[in-house]
N, C-alpha and C positions, 0 to 999 in steps of 0.2 A: 510325348510332347503334343501330338495331335489331339489326344483326349483332353489335355490341359487347355489347348487352344479352343476346342469345341465348347468345353465347359465355360471358358472365359467368354467365348462368343455368345453362348446361350445366356449366360448370366448378364453380360453387358447389354445384349440386345433386349433382353427382358427388362432390365433396369431402365434402359433408354426408352423403349416403346410401350411398356406397360402403362405408364402414365398417360401416353397419347390415347391408347385404346380405352382406358378407363374414363378419361376425360371426354372422349368422343361419345361413348355410350351414355354417360351422364347427360351430356348435352342433348343427344338424341331423345332420351327419355323425357327430358324437360321439354323439348320441342313438341313431342307427341302429346304430353299432358296439356301443354299450353294450347296447342292447336285444337285438341279434342274439346277442351273446356270452352275455348272461344267459339268453336263451330257450334256447339250445343246452344250456347247463349245466343249466337247469331241466328240460328234456326228458330229458336223460340221467339226472338224479337220479330223475325220476318213473318213467322206464322201469325203472331198477334196482329202485326201490321196488316197482313193479308185479310184476316178475319174482319178487322176494323174497316178496311176498304170494301170488303164484301157486303157488310151490313149497310154501309153508306150507299153502295150501288143498288142494293135491293130497295132501300127507302126511296131513292130517286126514281127507280124504274116503276114503282107502283104508286108514285105520288099522284099521277093523273088517271091511272087505270088500276083500281084495286079489286077488279073482279077476280073471281076464283081462277078463272082460266089464265088470266094474265099473271097472277101470283105463281101458279104452277109452272107456267112457261119460264118466268124469271128464275125461279129456284132451280129448274132443270138446267137452264143455261149456266148459272153460276156454279153448279156442282159438277160441271163437265170436267173440271180439273181432277187429276188423279189424287191430288193431296186432299180434296174435300170428299170425305167418305160419306157424310150425312149432313143434310141441310133441311131444317124443318121449321115452319112458322106456326106458332100455337097461340090460340086466343087466350088472353091473359085471364079472363074471368071464367070462361067456359072450360078451359083446359082441354080444348079439342084442337086437333091438328088441322089447320086451315089449308096449309100447302106443304108439300114435302117432295124431295127428289125421288122418294120411293112412293108411288101413287097408292100403294095398298094401305098406307097409313093416313091418307087424307080423310077427314071427317071422323076419325076415330079419336078416343080419349088417349091421353098420354100414357095411360097404363097399358095400352096396347103395344107400346114400343118394345121391340124385341130385346134391345141392349139394356141390361140392368144398370150399367154405369150411367147411361143417359138418364134413366128414370131417377137414379140417385142424385145426379147433378141437378135435375129440375126440382127435386124435392128440397135440396139444400138451398137453391136459389130462392124458392118461394118462402122457405122458413126464415132464412137469415138475411135476405137482401131485399131492399125496397125497390119500388118501381123506378126504372130509369138507371139503375146500377148495372154493372157488368161483373160477371163471375167466370173465372177460368179454372179449369181443372186439368192437371197433367196426369195421364195414365199411360205409362210406357212411351211409345213413340206418338200417341194420339193426344191432341189438345182438345178438350171440350170447353167451349165458351158459351155462356148464356147471357143475353142482353135484351133490353126492352127497346122496341122501336114503335113509333106512333104512326098508325096508318088509318085511312078512312074506312070505317066499317060500312060495307055496302048495304047492310041491313038497315042501319039507322042513318047512314050517310053522314056520319060524324067521325071525328078522330077518336080512335080508341087505342090503348096499349096492347101490343102483341109481343110475345116472347119468341126470340129467334134462337134456335139451337143449332150450333155449328160443331161438327166433329172433323178436326183437321189432322190428317195422317202425316207425320214427319219422317217416316221411314225412308221415303224417296230422297229427301234432302240429306238424311244421315248417310245414305249410301254414297251420294255425291261427295259429301265431306270426307268419308273414309277413303274414297278413290283419290281424292286430292291429297290426303295425308300419306297414302301409299306412294304417290309420286314423289312427295317431298322426302320420304325415308329412302327411296331408291336413289334419288340424287345425292342425298347426304352420305349414304353408304358408298356410293361410287367415289365421291370426293375423299372420304376418309381412307378408303383402300388405296386410292391413288397417292394421297399424302403419305400413307404408311410406306408404300413401296418406294416413293422418292426419298423419304427420310431414311429408310433402311439402306438404300443405295448410297446416299450421301454419308451416312454413318459408317458404312462399310469402307467407303473410299477414303474418307477424311479422318476416321477415328479408329475403327476396328482393325483394319489391316496395318496401319502404322503402329498401333499399340501392340499388335501381334508380333510385328518385326522387332520392336523394342524389347518385348518380353522374351522373345526367342534369343536375342543377343544377351540379355541379362542372364538367362538360364545357361547359355553357353559359357559366359564368363564364370558363373558359379561352378559349372562342371569342370571347366579347364583350368580355372585359377589365373587365366590371362585376361587382364582387364584393359582391352583395347578400347579406343574411342568408338562410340556408336555413331553411325552416320546421322547427321541432323536432318529431321523431316522438314517439309516445307510449311507445315502447320506451325503458327507462331507459338501457341501454348506448349505444344509438344516439343518444339525447338528449345524453349526455355527449360522444360523438364529434362530433356536429353543433355543440354549444356550443363545443367546443375549436376546431373549424374556423372557426366564426364569430368567435371571439376572435382566432384567428390572422389572419383577414382584416382585423379591425379594426386589429390591430397592424401588419399589412402596409400597410394604407391609410395609417396614421399615419406609418410609416417612409417609405413612398413619398412622402407629402407633404413630410416633412422632407428626404428626399433631393432632391426637386424644388426645394425652397427652397434647400437647401445648394448644389445644382448651379447654381441661378440666381445665388446669392451668389458661388460660386467663379468662375462664368463672368463675372460682373460684375467681380469683383476682378481676375481674370486679364486680362480685356479692357481694364480701366482701368489696369492696371499699366504703368508706363513702361518696364519691362524686358521682354525677349523671353523668353517661357516656352514650352516645347515638350516633347513626349515622342517619343523615337525608339526603334524596336524593334531587335532584334538584327541585322536586315538593313540597318541604317543608314537606315531610311526613316521620315519624319515620320508620326506617327499623331495628333498634336495640335499646333496652334500657336495663340497668342492674337492679338488684334487688333494688338499692337505690331508683328508681322511685316508686317501690311498697311500700317501707317503708315510703317515704315522703308523697305520695299522697293516700296511702291506696287503691290502685287499682292494679289488676293483670297486668303483663307486656304486655300481649297480647292486653290489652285495648288500649295501645298507638300505636301498630304497625299499619301502614298505615293510622294513623290519623295525622292531620296537627299539626305543632309545635305550642305549646301554646294553644291548644284547651281546656285545663283544666283551663286556666286563664280567668280572666274577660277581657272585651274589653279594659278597660283603661290600664291594666297591659300587655296586649298582644301587644299593639301598639309599644312601644319602643323595644320589643323583635323582632318583625317582621322587624323593620328598620335595626337592626343589622344582621338579617338573610339575608336581601337583600345585605348587604355589603359583607358578606362572600361568597355568591353565585356569586359575581362579582370577586372573587379571593383574597379578602383581609382577613388577619388574624385579628380576632376581640377579644378584651378583654373589658369587661364592668361590671358594678355592677348594680343591680336592686333590688327593694323590691317587694315582692308578699305576698298575704294573702292566707294562707292554712287553710282549715277547721279544726278546733280543735286545731290548733297550733298558730294561730294568724299571726302577721307580721314577715316575715323572710327576712333576708338580704342575697342575693346570688351574687356570682361572676360567670361570664360566660366566657369561652374561646372557641372560634369557630375557627377551622382550616380547610381550604378548601381542598377537595379531588380533586386534579388536575390530569387529564389524560395526557398521553404522547402528545396528540395533543394540550394541553393547555386549554382544556375545563374543566369546573367544573362539576363533576357528583354528588356532594353532599358535606357534611362537617361533621367533627367530633366535638362533643360538650362535654365539661366537665363543669359541674356546681357544685359549692361548697357552702355549707351553712356556712356563716361566721358570723352568728348572734352573737355567743358567743365571737368571736374575736373582733367584733365591740364594744360589751359591755366592753370587757377588755381594748380595746384601749381608750375608753372614761374614764375608771377608771385610766389608765396609764397617760392620759393627765392631769388628776387632780393630780396624784402623781408627774408627772414631774414638774408641776408648783410649788408644795411644795418643790421638790428636788432642783429646781433652786435657791430658796431662801436659802436652806440649803447649797448648793454648794458655793454660794456667801460668806456665813458666813465661811465655811471651807477654802475657798481660802484665805480669809483674815487671818484666823488662821495659814494656811500653810506658808504664807509669813512671818508672825511674827515668826513662828518656824524656818524657814530658816535663817532669820536674827539672831535669837538667836543661831542657830548652827554655823553660820559663826562667830559670835562674840565669841562663845565658842572656836572654832578652833584658831581664832586669839589670844584669851586670853591665851589658852594653849601654843601656840607657843611663845608668848611674855613672859609669866611667865616662861616657860622652859628655855628660853634664859637668862632671868634676874636672875634666880636662878643658872644656870650653870656657869655664869661668876664668881660670888664670890665662887662657889663650887670648881672651878679650883684653885682659890687662896688658899682655905682651904686645898685642897689636896697637893698643892705645899708646903705650910707651914708645914703641917704634915710630908711630906717627908724630909724637912730640919730638922725638930725637931727630927725625928727618926735617923738622921745621927749624932746627938749630943750624947755625953755619958749620958745615962739615967739609972735610977735604973730599976730593973725588973718590979716593979709595974707601973712606969711611961711608960716604953716601952709597957706594956700590955694595959694601957689606950690609948696610942697613936695608937697602932695597932687596937683597937676596934674603935677608932674615924675614922681612915683611912678606915676601912672596911665599917663602916656606911656611910661615905661620898661617897665611890665608889658605894655602893648600891643605894644611893640616886641619884647619877649622872646617873647611868644606868637607873633608873626609869624615870628620866627627859628626857633622850635620847629617851626612848620608847614613852613617851607622845608626844614629839616633832615629831617623825616619824609618829605616829598614826594621829596626827592632820594634818600633811602634806598630808598623804594618803587620809584622809577624805576631805580635801580641794582640792584634785587633783593637788597639787603642788609638788609632789615628782618627782624629776628628776632622770633619769638614764644616766650614762655616757656610751660611746662606746669606750673602750680602749682595746689595745692589751695587753695581760698578759700571764704569765706562770702559769698554774694551779698548777703544782707541787710546784713552789716557793711560791705561795700564801698559799697553804695548809700546807707547811712545817712551814712557819712563824706563821700561825694561830695555828697549832698543838702544836708548842713549847709553846705558851702562855697557851693553854688549858691543855697541859700535866702538867704544873706547878700547875695549879689549881686543877687538878685531883689528883696529888700527895699529895697535902695538906690534902686531905680526904682519903689518902691511896688507891686510885683507879688507875688501869692501864689504860692508854690512848693508843689506837691502831688506826693507820691510815692505811687503806687498799686501795691501788691504783693499784691493779693488773689488773683491767679492765679499767683503765683510759688510753686508747691507744692514745688519742689526748691531748696534754698538752698545745699547743700554741693556745690560743683562743682569741676571741674578744667579749667584753661585759662589764659589770659593776662589777669588782672584789670586790668593796666595799660592794655592796648589797649581793653578794654571801657570803662574809665573815659575813655580818650581819645575814643572815639566819642561817648559821652554828653556829655563836656565840650564837644566841638565843636557838637553839636546843640543842647544847652541854652544854650550861649553865644550861638549864633545866635538862638535863640528870645528870649532876654533882650534881645539887641541890637535886634531888630526888633519888640518889643512895648512899647507905651507904657502901656497899662492892661489890667487883667484878671489872668490867671493863666498859669502854666506848669505843665503836668502831665506827669509821667513815669510811664508805665505799663509794667510789666515782667511777663512771664509765662514759664513753663517748660512744656515738653511732652516727655515721653519718647517717642523715636521708634523706636529699634532698639538692643537690648542695653543698653549703658551710655551711649548717646548721648542728649543732651538738646538740644532746640531752644530757644534763648533768643530770645524776641521782645520788642521794645521799641518804644514809641511816645513821641514828644515832641510834645505838643500845646500850641499857643500861641494867643493871641487877638490876634495882631499884624496887620501890614499885609497879609499874604497875598501870593500870587504868581499872576500870570496863568497859565492852563493851558498856553498855547503856549510859555511860557518855563520851565516847571517842570523839564522834562527837561534843560535846559542847565545847571542848577545843579551837577550832579555832574561837569561838565567842569572841567579845571584852569584857574585864573585867570578863572573865569566868574562873573558876577553878573547880576542881572536887567537893570539898565541903569546908565548912568554916574551918574545922579542918586542911585541907591542907594549907589554907592561914595562920592560926595561927602558924603552925609548921614551914613552909618553907618560908612564906612571898611571896611577888610578887603581881602584880596588875592584872595579866591575860591578859596583852596586848601583850606579846612577841609572842605567837603562832598566835594571830590574825594578827600581823605584818608579820610574816613568811608567812602565807597563802596569804595575799594580795600581798606581794613582789613576791612570786612564780607565782601567777596568772598574775601579771603585766609583768612578763618575760615569758609569754605563757606556764606556767607549772602548777603544782598542788602539793599539799601536802596531805599525808594520814598517818594514824596511825594504827598499829596492836599491841595489848597489852592484857595481862592477869594480873589480880590482883595478886600481890606478885611474879610475874614471869617476870618482866621487860617489857620494851616497845621498839618499833621500829618505828621511824618516817622516812617515805620515801618522798622525794621531787624530782621534775624534773624542769628543766629550758631549754629553747631553746636559744642557743648561736650561734655564727659564728666562723668558723675557722679564725685564724689570717692570714694576707697576707703572713707572713713568713712561716706558716704551709702549705699554698697552694703551695708556691714555692718548699718547701721541698718535698711535696708529688708528685709534678710533676717530680722533679729531681731524686728522689729515685727509684731504680729499685726493681724488685721482689727479685733478688739475694741479694741485700743489706738488704732488710727486713728480709730475711731468715738468713743472717749472724748475724743480730742484735739479733734474737731470739735464735741463737745457740752460743752465746758468751761463755756460760759455758758448752758446749757440751764436754762430757768425764770427767767432774769434778764430784767427789763424795764428798758430804758434810754431816757432822754429825752436827745436830742442837740440842742443849740441852738448854731448857728454861722452867721455871715452869709455864709461862702464856700460856695457850692453844691457845688463840686467836692470840696473837702476834706471837707465834711460827708458827701457821698455815699460817698466811699472809706471813711471811718470807720464809717459805718452798715453798708455791705456787709460789711466785715470782721467786725463784731460779729454780724451775722446768720449768717454762716458758722460762727461758734463756737456757734450755737444760741440767741442772745439775741433778744428781741423789742424792736425799736427804733422809736421815733417821733422823727423829725428835723424840725426847723423852723429857719427862718432868723432869726426874731426872737421875743422873748418875747410880743409882742402877737398872734402867730399861734397860740399854744399852745391857747387856748380853742377857736378855730375848728377846729383839727385834732382835738382831743380830742372835740368834739361830733360831728364827722363820723364818727369811728371808732366811736362808741357806747360808752356807759359800761360796758355789760355785757360788751363784748369786751376791755376793757383791764384788766390787772392793775396793782397799784400799782408805781410806778417804784422799782427797787432802786438804780439809779445815775442821776445827772443830770450830764451832761458839758456844760460851758459854755465858749463861746469868749470871747476877751478883751473884745469889744464888749459882751457881755451882762454880764460881770463888772463893767465900769465903769459902765454906764448903767442897765439895767433890772433889775438883780438884786433890788432892794428890792421890786419887784412880783411876783417869780417865785413866792415862797412862797404869796402869796394866790391866784395863778392855778392853782397846783398843789394847792391844798387839796382833799383827797379823792382825789388821785392819787398820794400819797406815803405811805410807811410812817412812822408816828409815831416820830421820833427814830432811825429806822434807815435812811433814805435817805441814801446817801453822795453827796457832790459832788466832781467832779473838774474841774480847770481845764485848758483848752487854752492852752498858752503859745506865742506866736509865736516864730519864730527870732530869736536875738540878744537876746532880752529876759532880763534878770537875774531870777532867781526868788528872791523874798523869802518863805521858807517860814513865817516868823512871821506875816507879814501874811495869807498864805493860810490859816493855821491859825485866826487870829482871825476870818477871814471864813467859818469853818466848812467849809473844803475839806479833804478827806481825802487828796488827792494831786493830781498834775498830770501832764500829758502834753505833751512838747515836740514842736512841729512842726519838720520833717516826722518822721513816726514809721514804724516798721517793725513787723511782727507780733510778732517775738520780744521787742520792748520793750513793745509795747502790751498783750499778753495778761498778762504777769506783773504789770504795773501794775494792770490791772483786777482780777485775782484777788487781788493784795495788798490793795487797798482793800477788797474784799469780805470777806477773811478776818480783818481787823483791826477791832476795836471802837474803839480810840483812833485819833486822827489820826496817820497814818503817811505820810510822803512818800517816794515811790519815785524815785530818781534813774535816769535813762536809763543803761543799761550794756550794751554790745555785747560778745558773746563770740566768740572766734575758734574755729577748728576743734577745737582741743584743749580748749576750755572754759575757758581762762584769760581773766581780764578784761583789757581794754585798758590800764587803769590798774594798772600793776604795783606790787607791794608791796616795801617795804624792811624788812629785819629790824631790829626796834627793840630787841632784847635779844640778848646774845651766847649762844653755845652754853654749856651748863651747866658744862663743865670747861674752865677758863681756862688750865690747865697744859699742854694739848696743844700740841705743836710740829710744824710741817709744813715739809718741805724742798721748795721749788718749783724744778724743773729746767726752764728755759725760756730759749731763746736770743733770742727776740724781746722787745725792751725794752718795747714797748707792751703785749704780752701779759703780761709780768711785772708791770707796774703794775696792769693790770686784775685779775689773779689775787690780787695782794697786797692790793688794796683790798677785794675780796670776802672774803678770809680775815680781814682786819681787822674788817669788819662782823660776821663770825661770831664774833669774839672769840678767834681762833686766832693764836698767834704763828707767824710764818713767815719763813724766809730764802730768798733766791733765788740760784741759780747758773745759768751759761749753757750748760753741756754735761755730758755723762756723766762725764768725767774729774773735773770740779769737784764733781759730786755725790758720787762715791766718796770723794773727799778730805774733803768736808764731813761725810759720815756717819762716816768713820773718825776725824776730828779733833774731833767733838763731845764736850764734857765729859760725864762719866757722870751728872752731876746735871741735864744739859740735853740729853739724847739726843732725837733726832727720833722721833716716833710714826708718821709717815706720809710718803710721798714722792708728790708730784704730778709725773709724768714726761712731758715732751714726747717724742714719738717720733722726729722728724727734727731733728737738731742737728749742727753741725759738730764735727769732731774725734772725738767718740764719740756715736752716736745713743742713743735711749732703750732700744731693744731690747738692744743690746750692754751698756749700763750695767746693765740689769736682770739680764742673765745673769752679769755679774761680781759684782754684789752677792749673788746667790744662791750664788755660789761662794766666799763669805767674803772678797771683795776689800776690803770696807769693815769687816771685823771680823765675828767669828762672831755677835756679839750683834745685828748688823744683817741677818743672812742671811734672816730671816723677816719683816722689816719690811713692812707693807702698802704696795704700790706701785700707784697708780692712774694709768692712762695718760690723757694729754690730747693729742688730736690733731685736726687739721682734716679728716682723712680719715674719710669715713663710708661707704666702699664695703663691699660684701659681702666678708667674710673678714678685715677689719681687726681686729675684736674677737678673732677666733680667733688671729690673728697675735700680738696683745698677750699673750693668755693663754698661748700656747705659749712666749713669751719668758720667762715667769715672773711677769708682772704679775697683780695680784689683781682689778682691775676696770678700767673703761673709761669715760671722759668725752669727749664730742664738743665741739669748739669751734664757736661761741662758748659758753663755759661759762655755764650758767644758775645763779644763786645758790641757787635752791631745790634744784636737782639736786645742786649741790656740797655743800649742807648735808646732803642725804640721804646722799651717799656718806661724808661725814665722820662722820655719826651712825652709819652702818652699821659702819664699820671702826674708829672710835674709841669707840663706845658713848656718843655725846653726844646730848643731847636737842635737837630742832628748836625754833627760837624762834618767837614770835608775829610778827605783821605790823602795820605801820602805813603810812599813805599820805602821800607828800610830792609836791606838784605841782611842775612845772617848765615853763619857757617852751619851746615847741617851734617850730622854724622851719617855715614852709610851703614845702616843696620836694617834688618828685616822689618818691614812695616807692621808685621804681625806682632813683633816685640814692642816696637815704639814708633809711632808716626810722628817723627820729630818736626816735620813741616807743619802739621796741624797744630802741634803743641806751641810752636813758635808763633804761628798765626794768631793763636788764642791770646797771646801776650803782646799783640800789636807789632809783631816782628822785632821785638827788642830782646836781644840775647841776655842783657843784664837782668831783665825781669824774669825771664825763664830760669836763669842761673840761680836767682834768689829763691824761686819756688823749689828748684831741684835741691838746693842746700837744705831748705826746710824739710823737704820730703826725706832726704837721706838722714837727717838728724832725728826725725820723730817716728817715721813709719816703721822702720825695722823693729822698734820697741813694740809697736802695736801688733806686728806679726808674731812676736814671741808670746804676747798676751793671747792672741788668737789660738796659737798652738796649745797653750796651757788649757784654754777653755775647751778645746776639742778633746784633749787627752782626758780631761775631767768629765767629759760628757755633758758640759753645760751649754746646751743649744741656745739659750736666751742670750748669754754673754757672747757667744760666738756670732749671733745675729747682729748684736749691737756693734761689735768691733769690726765685723766684715763690712757693715754699712759705712762705718767711719773710714775704713781703708778705701772703699769703693769711691767715695767722693774725691779723694786725692788722686787716685788712679785715673779717673775719668778726666780730671782737669789737665793731666799730663799726657792724655791721648795714648795710653798704653792699651792697644787694641786687644791683644791676646790676653793680657792680665785682667782687663775689664770683664771679659766674658767669663773667666773662671771665678772671679770674686762675686759676680752676680749669681752664678750657680751656687757658690758657697752660701751666700745670703739666703737664697731660696731653700737650700737643704737645711740650713739652721732653723728657718721658720717652720719647716716641716718636722724638725726634730730627728732627722735621719743622720745619726752619728756615724754609721758605717760609711755612708756616702761622703760625709764630711771628711773622713780620714783619707779617702781616695782622692777627693778634690784638693785637699790641702797639699798632697804630694805634688800634684800638677801645679798648684799655685806656687809652691816653693821653687820649683824648677823655673817657671816663667818669671817669678819675681827676681831671681838671681840674674837672669838674662837682662831684665829691665834695669836692674841696678848697674850692671856692667855698661849698658848703653848710656845711662845717666852719667856715670863716671867718665866715660869716653867723651861725652859732650862737654863736661866741665873742663876736661883737659884741653879740648880744641878751642874753647871759647874763654 
């Protein structure tokens, strides 16, 4: 350690001080050189200056006395200095020494001078220098200078040139300079030595000793393996160094601990692993093996270390192993299987995985080996192979059975659909006949029997519908429409029907739409109604007392998608929790006693579940036995395009204004049904009203007192339920005295479902309006605002609006168009459509004639008398012999006479595809009407092209049959014929008489594969179907026409089966309408 310290000291001292010594020596040498050089130059300068002064002094001294004695005396005086070794004055022309500090040379020639250098200098001066110049010559430490001075020659007493020779010895000056340099060197060396000693002391104290202590500590750490922190020195740099070293030691200690733990874990894992793990170097010798080697070969692990791979195997077993070892040492990854014999265990089947250990330079330094004993797996594989062979035969048998089962399931579904349809057709007839029978005068017993029969028939029809829907779902043939609809309108119509059924059992039906913020949607309203019908029908069936509540809400989720959520809540018998999940299985009910008491097949909820899932939703139930049930369902729909436009156009202020329609209005609500009262109160509060609701008149005073008189404003509206109207109303005014506005508080009656409204009686009772249960927001709000805005008693009928804003009760024109002389030619090949159009034209007071094709139209126009010419042509586009497009082109070419070439021609077609209007206009037509023709739209076109005035409107009611709107929208059909049942009946008679024939013709065309004929006849049928508002049938016949145009006979056959089924349902509905009207 001491030797290391000494070496470190000597090396470090040398490295630290050697530069100082070297630099000091270099500086000293430079100083000596500079001082020597400067001293020499300075001595030369001083010597020359001295000689120059000497010559001037001599000249001045002999200026007044140039005698020889004076000259000798002056020269002797000037040469008294040690530095002047020789001073001689020589006559320039005679070359004779006139005066000299050495008297022996006076009067002698210059050749007598002893010093040859002086003679040489004088010779050079005479030869090369002119009179008056100065010449200096340096020889060693002596300077020889020759110059000319002018003195008075005593012989001639005139000025003559004389040569002055001066020999100046610099050795004395050089000795003085050297002594001065020695003193400088002595001082410099004294300073350098002092600096070196101080530096060494400082280095020792501040650097060497601390470093020695640090190195000693490091050496001790290395020798002992214990890395304690080194004490921090006071020197900042060394403190940082030691801190870093200590930090590195801490990290090293932590890493070492982690490595020990990791090594422990790895050793534990490798030793516990059931596979043989090892590492082999490039010399094929084991460097590591785990405990699995010991367990398999019954030898200690050390036995394998530094032994060659496979040394425990026989020569035959070792050969294939070594071949694979050679491959992995070449850098390949190796996987192979091999069998070896182990003493005491017999033959074992092993898998080997060799992975090369490749260095950074690409060389292989060894490989990792993983060996697994798969003997048991091989045994199992052999057994599985045997099992697989047996299973293959069994699978073949099962596949055959599966195909038979699928055929049977398909046959079952087709059978169910067929049987449901076959049974439903006569069942509709039975219901129609029972309806007619019950309109006849019957005894009470007969009426009771007829009622029971009708109830049973309706139940049977409902069951058949469920079976048909379920079979369609199973067969994957259930279709969904994508229609725009008004949710509130659909729910109001549905709720009115269900409210009647609930009332028959003495139940209150409540519709809650307070959270249904989006009403204009796009989806399949028929399927939504089907889900609600099944759930509400179940609720009514299993509820004896209380109420049925339907809650609906909407939530925008992404883009134009809307999540429709619904809940059907009843106060019925409830369902045990353990059986609630079984309700959504097919043909499942709670227990057999439920089936015996309430009936049903258990298909309804299964259909509900599948419909919700098909509409990307779900259904769930929460129920307690004897405490009612709640069915929750969700569906994903889209906003209608109308709603998108409204949402873009509406501003925030408009939305706030809508929510504050009843701001400042105080309402008293008295109704004995808590649920219905709560829904109505919540809706009014959302519109900004202040609401006090009570169940009975007797509770009013108590509620008002608890609220505090100072917090209540006088009631603007008082809404009263039926029970209050009949019993406690006479006490109401007394109890409300002081809480109502004198003669300004309005009263509104709540009318239960099915109850006739006598407006005269309500008016006499001082009611300003009424609200029918169940209600929807778009009916409720106008009613409340209407009552508030009218001083006189005004009753507001419930009226629901569709997406286009037209009322459900369509209007008939009560007066003809202003010009009764107008004549119209109707060109239409469909007899039913002819009758419809002629009736509409008759209602409008327009004279019209009908022809069946384009050729007849041209003839009719050409043959019309001049006093009864046609003013306008209503032209169908697709007709036999000559279609409307060609007929229009011929008319424009004067085929029917020049006077008809510019006659207005308005197209009438069932095609509503993009480009159809442009096609009509290109053919020369003036305008375009889509079928079914709306009377108001027709009147508008006639008014536009004939200059006629539109008529006013009047309402006529008609009896509407209760059938599925997807089969026949009888309300829309009746509205199309101005609300006149006789007109609709006439068209139905014509349809029933002619269209079945066309259906047979269509079937023959499809069976013969004649797509062109099928297209023509399907277009013909479509016109009649559209005019009668057969919604479901219209969709199928349009698909039939498109398939015919494409020539897809296979698809035509499938669609015709659907068409036949829907057509028979439609015919049943038409017959039922005929019977009721």
